[in-house]
Phi, psi and omega in degrees: 000135179288134180292141179300149179294324178221130177250121182262122175268137182204159167292167185260006179292157178305320180291316179299319179293323176298320180291321177294320179293323176299319178296317179298315180299316181293321178298314181293324179291327183279340184230105185299332182272006182252109179276162180298326180292341181276354179245109184261139176258122182249117182273129181234124179279130182255165177301322180297329178287329183282330185274113181234358189255002180201167180294143180299329179302328181282343187254350178141351173088202190303321185300346179297335181267359185233339190305305184292327178292317179293327175297319178294326178291316181293325182267006171087007178288335176227163181257327177220159176234134180256124185231149160287120186296336179291345178267358187272128171300157181283339178251123181263157176299150177304134178094356179240150176206155172272115182248358184212132172240121175288160180303132187289141170276175177306122184278355187290157170280151175248133177267130183231126183196149171263356186256341184198163180258004178198166178299317183294336183271354179295139177291151178305138179086357179297151183260120177254127180254136178200144174271351185269122177297325178298311179296320179301314181295318181294321177296316179298324178291315182289319186224079180296349178276353180271157171264143182229133180217166180287136173228105183260173178113167178287179186302313181299319180297317181293321178294321178296316179298324176295315180298326180283353179085015178292332174223162178270338182199159173211170176231137178225162178290127177302325180302314180295318179296322178294317181293333180265358182069034185244024184291345179297340180280348187284128174277321177194160175263142183264117182288148181303333178295334178268314179217110174295139180284174174295151174305129177067015178300135180091353182258137175256125178249147179242123184256143179216170171289133184299333183274356188267089181288333177299312179293322179303320179294322177296322187277335187309316182290345183273343186291134180255107188302318182296318177298316181300321180295312181295318180293326177299318178295315184292318181287331174294321175300312180298317181297323179296334182262004186052045189296140175210182178293351181275345181241121176294113182228138178224153178189145181212131175247146177226145176250138172265179183288351183258012179079021177258138181249137172240142184221141172225132179232158185213144169233147183222155166285147181304331180273003177075006187284342184208141178212157177224144179231156176217144180231147177218155174214144180176193182288144179303327180297340181257021187306308183296322179296319179296315179295317179299317181297319178295319178295319179294325176298316181291328174301319180287323183289320190289144175301159186298335183265006190297321184265005179265086188268352179127174183278000000 
């Protein structure tokens, strides 16, 4: 059997496969000589997929969704890796880099519930389930009268648990629901003014070996410059805070039509009792500097114990 021209490594969840398939479609559309059969999707099970009984923060953080995929990339079993950028650590293994960002989907969170049409409309004492420490902290800050607990599993699993009444409400990324054709479940969208999304939420990043110029050429037409600029600001903010799943961090950058970037970032205590925000605006060319500066400001503002969440 002839080896595929490009082998895409991905997690096996429905959303991850949808993102890998979107990448394959875009690659074939951008290169007339590249047939769909020449682009192979290789499913790799990650540590994050195996852990379903506890919060990811307790097990090691963001890298749990990327470690095995990056190992396959480094040893040549795959040529590129397709990731949800919100799951990506800010420091990549030596020899790997993100060289392509697909055009970003809507970064907002979606509120899903059979009991209410918004967070504010939930009855006191309602149970909100989420696997995201960031969402848990933001809900606790907005509605300290609500109960919040961990809700793990892929999108379908979380929706099923909601339907079964295990929780009264949950929040998921609107981008993922759109990619899966599941927007009918959404009660309302949460505006960033109410809850800032996760850093790089809605963005798909493609990782490759830094030395692979052949793959770099395949990916170049797929890169969306505006998305890359916004994600650069957000990830620089995260890097300044040494962000991980242990610290609730949110951030969103936007570009206007004149090449100006605006950014807002937030850090919270896990119990929602305290939060700090920073905002920046400037030229798109300074995106990473703006994000880094906002992160450093919050580092200075936060009490010395703010990032010490436990072992």
